[in-house]
Every structure is written in structure tokens, then in C-alpha cells.
C-alpha positions as CSV (number, residue, x, y, z in Angstrom):
1,M,117.9,137.7,118.5
2,N,118.5,140.9,116.5
3,S,117.0,140.4,113.0
4,K,120.2,141.6,111.3
5,H,121.9,138.4,112.6
6,I,119.1,136.0,111.4
7,S,120.3,134.1,108.4
8,A,119.6,130.7,106.9
9,R,123.3,130.6,106.0
10,L,124.1,129.7,109.6
11,A,122.5,126.3,109.1
12,G,125.2,125.2,106.6
13,E,124.6,123.8,103.2
14,V,123.4,120.6,101.5
15,T,123.9,119.8,97.9
16,L,121.2,118.5,95.6
17,G,122.3,116.2,92.8
18,G,125.9,117.2,93.2
19,E,125.2,120.6,91.6
20,L,122.8,122.8,93.6
21,S,123.9,123.9,97.0
22,V,121.2,125.4,99.3
23,Y,121.2,126.5,102.9
24,R,119.8,123.8,105.2
25,L,116.8,125.8,106.4
26,G,114.3,126.3,103.7
27,F,110.7,127.6,103.6
28,G,107.5,125.6,103.0
29,A,105.0,127.6,101.1
30,M,101.8,125.5,101.8
31,R,100.5,127.7,104.6
32,L,100.4,130.8,102.4
33,T,97.1,129.7,100.9
34,G,93.6,130.0,102.2
35,E,92.0,127.8,104.9
36,G,92.0,124.1,104.1
37,I,94.9,124.8,101.7
38,W,92.3,126.2,99.4
39,G,92.0,129.4,97.6
40,P,93.9,132.7,98.1
41,P,95.2,133.8,101.5
42,K,93.1,136.2,103.6
43,D,96.1,138.6,103.5
44,R,97.7,138.5,100.1
45,K,100.1,141.4,100.8
46,G,101.1,139.6,104.0
47,A,101.8,136.4,102.1
48,L,103.9,138.2,99.5
49,A,105.8,140.0,102.3
50,V,106.6,136.7,104.0
51,L,108.2,135.3,100.8
52,R,110.2,138.4,100.3
53,R,111.4,138.4,103.9
54,A,112.4,134.7,103.6
55,V,114.8,135.6,100.7
56,E,116.1,138.6,102.7
57,L,117.0,136.1,105.5
58,D,119.0,134.1,102.9
59,V,116.5,131.3,102.5
60,N,117.3,129.9,99.0
61,F,115.2,126.8,99.0
62,I,111.4,127.2,98.7
63,D,109.1,124.2,98.7
64,T,105.7,124.3,97.1
65,A,103.2,122.2,95.0
66,D,100.6,122.7,92.4
67,S,98.0,121.3,94.8
68,Y,98.5,124.1,97.4
69,G,95.6,126.3,96.6
70,P,95.5,124.6,94.1
71,F,98.0,126.7,92.1
72,V,97.9,129.7,94.5
73,S,101.2,129.0,96.3
74,E,103.1,128.8,93.0
75,E,101.4,132.0,91.7
76,L,102.3,133.9,94.9
77,I,106.0,132.8,94.7
78,A,106.3,134.1,91.2
79,E,104.4,137.3,92.1
80,A,106.6,138.0,95.1
81,L,110.0,136.9,93.8
82,Y,110.2,136.9,90.0
83,P,112.7,137.7,88.5
84,Y,114.2,135.2,90.9
85,P,117.4,136.1,92.8
86,R,120.5,134.1,91.8
87,G,120.8,130.8,93.5
88,L,117.1,130.5,94.6
89,V,115.9,126.9,94.2
90,I,112.1,126.4,93.9
91,A,111.0,122.8,94.4
92,T,107.5,121.9,93.5
93,K,105.4,118.7,93.3
94,G,102.6,117.0,91.4
95,G,100.4,113.9,91.9
96,W,97.3,115.2,93.7
97,N,93.9,116.6,92.5
98,R,92.0,119.0,94.7
99,P,88.2,118.8,94.6
100,G,87.8,121.1,97.6
101,P,89.1,122.5,100.9
102,N,91.0,119.8,102.8
103,Q,90.3,117.3,100.1
104,W,93.0,115.5,98.2
105,T,92.7,112.7,95.5
106,H,95.5,110.8,93.9
107,D,96.4,111.3,90.3
108,A,99.9,110.3,89.3
109,T,99.0,109.2,85.8
110,P,101.5,110.2,83.1
111,S,98.9,112.5,81.5
112,H,98.3,114.3,84.8
113,L,101.9,114.6,85.7
114,R,102.8,116.1,82.3
115,K,99.9,118.6,82.6
116,A,101.1,119.4,86.2
117,V,104.7,120.1,85.1
118,E,103.5,122.3,82.3
119,G,101.2,124.2,84.6
120,S,104.0,124.7,87.2
121,L,106.4,125.9,84.6
122,K,103.9,128.5,83.5
123,R,102.8,129.7,87.0
124,L,106.4,129.9,88.3
125,R,107.6,131.6,85.1
126,L,110.4,129.0,84.6
127,D,111.8,127.3,81.6
128,R,112.9,124.4,83.8
129,I,112.0,123.3,87.3
130,D,115.1,122.7,89.4
131,V,113.6,120.0,91.7
132,Y,110.3,118.3,90.8
133,Q,108.9,115.8,93.3
134,L,106.3,113.1,92.9
135,H,104.0,114.2,95.7
136,V,102.8,110.8,96.6
137,P,102.6,107.3,95.0
138,D,99.2,106.7,93.5
139,P,97.7,103.4,94.6
140,V,96.0,102.7,91.3
141,V,98.9,103.8,89.0
142,S,102.2,101.9,88.7
143,F,104.8,103.7,90.7
144,D,107.4,102.9,88.1
145,T,105.2,104.5,85.4
146,S,104.9,107.7,87.4
147,V,108.6,107.9,87.9
148,E,109.4,107.1,84.3
149,T,107.2,110.0,83.2
150,L,109.2,112.4,85.4
151,A,112.4,110.9,83.9
152,E,111.1,111.6,80.4
153,L,110.3,115.2,81.4
154,R,113.8,115.5,82.8
155,T,115.3,114.2,79.5
156,E,113.1,116.8,77.7
157,G,114.7,119.5,79.8
158,K,111.6,120.6,81.7
159,I,112.9,119.2,85.0
160,R,116.4,119.5,86.3
161,F,116.2,117.0,89.1
162,V,113.6,114.4,90.1
163,A,112.7,113.9,93.8
164,L,110.2,111.9,95.8
165,S,107.7,112.6,98.6
166,N,105.8,110.3,101.0
167,V,107.7,107.2,100.1
168,T,109.3,104.1,101.6
169,Q,112.9,103.0,101.1
170,E,111.6,100.4,98.6
171,H,110.1,103.2,96.5
172,I,113.4,105.1,96.6
173,E,115.4,102.1,95.5
174,R,113.0,101.4,92.7
175,A,113.0,105.0,91.5
176,R,116.8,105.2,91.6
177,K,117.0,102.4,89.1
178,L,115.0,104.6,86.6
179,V,116.3,108.1,87.2
180,P,118.7,109.8,89.7
181,I,116.8,110.9,92.8
182,V,118.2,114.0,94.7
183,S,115.9,114.3,97.7
184,V,113.1,112.6,99.7
185,Q,110.4,114.6,101.5
186,N,108.6,112.6,104.2
187,R,106.9,113.6,107.5
188,Y,109.5,113.8,110.2
189,S,110.1,115.8,113.4
190,F,111.6,115.7,116.9
191,A,108.4,113.9,118.0
192,D,107.7,111.8,114.9
193,R,110.5,109.3,114.1
194,E,108.7,106.8,111.9
195,W,111.0,107.5,109.0
196,D,114.3,107.3,110.8
197,Y,115.4,104.5,108.6
198,V,114.7,106.5,105.5
199,V,116.8,109.4,106.9
200,D,119.7,107.0,107.5
201,Y,119.3,105.6,103.9
202,C,119.4,109.1,102.5
203,Q,122.5,110.0,104.4
204,R,124.3,106.8,103.3
205,N,123.4,107.5,99.7
206,G,123.9,111.3,99.5
207,L,120.2,112.3,99.1
208,A,118.8,115.3,100.9
209,Y,116.0,114.6,103.4
210,I,113.3,117.3,103.5
211,P,111.1,116.8,106.6
212,W,107.6,118.1,106.3
213,F,105.7,118.9,109.5
214,P,109.1,119.6,111.0
215,L,107.7,121.1,114.2
216,G,105.5,118.2,114.9
217,A,102.3,120.2,115.5
218,G,103.3,121.2,119.0
219,K,103.9,117.6,120.1
220,V,107.5,118.5,121.0
221,A,106.7,120.0,124.3
222,G,108.2,118.4,127.4
223,A,110.2,119.1,130.4
224,V,113.6,118.3,128.8
225,L,112.9,120.3,125.7
226,N,111.7,123.3,127.7
227,R,114.7,123.2,130.0
228,I,117.1,123.1,127.0
229,A,115.1,125.9,125.3
230,N,115.4,128.1,128.3
231,A,119.2,127.4,128.5
232,H,119.5,128.8,124.9
233,S,117.0,131.6,125.4
234,A,115.0,130.0,122.6
235,S,111.6,128.5,122.0
236,P,110.8,124.8,122.1
237,T,110.1,124.9,118.3
238,Q,113.5,126.5,117.7
239,I,115.2,123.7,119.6
240,A,113.2,121.2,117.7
241,L,114.5,122.7,114.4
242,A,118.1,122.8,115.8
243,W,117.7,119.1,116.7
244,L,116.7,118.3,113.1
245,L,119.6,120.2,111.7
246,R,121.9,118.3,114.1
247,R,120.3,114.9,113.3
248,S,121.9,114.6,109.9
249,P,124.0,116.7,107.5
250,I,121.5,115.9,104.7
251,M,118.5,117.3,106.7
252,L,116.7,120.3,105.0
253,P,113.8,121.4,107.2
254,I,111.2,123.6,105.5
255,P,109.0,125.1,108.3
256,G,106.2,127.1,106.9
257,T,104.2,130.1,108.2
258,S,102.1,133.0,107.0
259,S,103.7,135.3,109.7
260,I,106.9,137.3,109.3
261,E,107.4,137.0,113.1
262,H,107.2,133.2,113.0
263,L,109.4,133.1,109.9
264,E,112.2,135.0,111.7
265,Q,111.8,132.8,114.7
266,N,112.2,129.7,112.6
267,V,115.2,131.0,110.6
268,S,116.8,132.0,113.9
269,A,117.1,128.3,114.7
270,A,119.9,128.1,112.1
271,S,122.3,129.7,114.6
272,L,121.5,127.4,117.5
273,R,124.1,124.8,118.4
274,L,123.2,122.0,120.8
275,T,125.9,120.4,122.9
276,N,126.5,116.7,122.4
277,E,124.8,116.1,125.8
278,E,121.7,118.1,124.8
279,F,121.4,116.4,121.5
280,E,121.7,112.9,123.0
281,E,119.2,113.8,125.8
282,L,116.7,115.2,123.3
283,S,117.2,112.1,121.1
284,E,116.3,109.8,123.9
285,V,113.3,111.8,124.8
286,A,112.3,112.1,121.1
287,E,112.4,108.3,120.7
288,L,110.1,107.9,123.7
289,V,107.7,110.5,122.4
290,G,107.8,109.1,118.9
291,S,107.0,105.6,120.1
292,R,103.8,106.5,121.9
């Protein structure tokens, strides 16, 4: 596809909290850090160029977290894009500590979350974070206490909207009794359907669903997928993204990459339209793959 015709606009829009409309193909900024999601990228200029190219392709939803680097991903976003273009929504998260490469430890205590929000505000050069997500429930901290802390920060004007990540439907229902929730970010892909019921819950209740690992780590390969990809002159991963976009109107995939070429390929999926027959056939295959 000619790059001038690549645009996240073609994926349509989803609204967060009844106020923020974003195009339904975002960018996940985790992979812009060093190996093991630790430290700076090997190619800093390349990472900055990817972020700027994403915005050129009309991506207006960027997902990050203070734990990516740690701190590196947020710093790169600000360096590349500040002052931010009108309409750009940056969603970040807190709830992990990072003792080293590929190491993650829980910390969703009120004190840590408050420190995390303050740090993200400073690194992203924002007065208020549009979407702040609890990165993961902490098994040794009351989930309600963590959510209540984010609700307080929302009341204080430091967070516009509260969101959740890596949660069950029970978590979502509990959180919604404490503060409005605008989105849920769980693992989900063509080949990984464990959270189907959460997607359906979000659709019924008007919450955006942000699938992480949306390309399923290459597990989406298969004869049916390849055949449909060939019919559209597309790659299997582009078809997998098109399937996600078709799966639900509240779906907001955030494929990440450190390559401009891969970024353009991913955003190109916004223009793909599967037929009813193709979608149904892929859905049947996806259920079989996901149940293995």
C-alpha cells in the first residue's frame, strides 16, 4: 500500500468516557525500550522517529507505562512529541516495580501509585493524564484500595479517566462501584481468546477494550489465515489486526514495534475489510487455535 494512503483514521473511532474519541488503531510504546524492557533503546533516534511517524499516520492513542524502561518509554514520548498535537491521548500505567531486565514485582500500594502518577506527569510533561491504568492487581494489596487511590487522584485533577489492565470481570465490576472505568487492557489476539467474556462485557457496558499482545506472537499462522491474507494482498498479522477490529466496535488494538516499516504495515490494517464469510471462518479457526 502506498504510504500516503495509510491512516489510523480508517479503523474508525472509539470513545473513552463519553468525551475522548480516538482512532481504533493505536500504538503500544513498550518495545521502544532496551532489551528486556530495560534501559534505553539501542537506536534512540530510530525510536523517536517511530513515534513521530505514528502521529503522521494519524495514530492518536499511545499506550505506555512507567515500568517500560523503567521510565524510558514515557521520556521518549515526551522528547519525540511534546508539545503534543491536538487530540493525542497518552495512556500510561502504574503498579509494577522493575528490579532488573525482564523482572517485574507488584506494588499497587497507595504510596507507590501516588508516586507513580507524579512521576508520569513529570516525564510526560502533562498537568493531567488523560487515561491512567492500574497495570495489574497486587496480590498483597486490597484491589479496592488501589482503585480508591486512583479515584482520589482523579478527584485531585491529576487523572482524567481511570482504567484497568490484566483484570477479570469481577475486578471491573468492583472498580466501577468506586470510580467510572473507561477501558480494560488484557491480553487478547486472534489466537488467544481467554478474555472473550471480558470483551463482551466491555461492549455491553461501553468500555473500550485494549488488547495487548494483539498479534499473538506469531501464533496466528495457519492455512485459512494465510489464504485470506493472500486474497487481500496482506500479511497474516495485518489480517489478525483486521479480525480484532471487526471483532467488536470497542476494540482498540495497540500493536507495538521499534521499526517504521512494521509500524506502517500495522497501521495499514486499518483499511482492511473482511467479508462476513472471512470473519466467520477466521473466528472458527481462532476458537480452535485458542483452545489448544
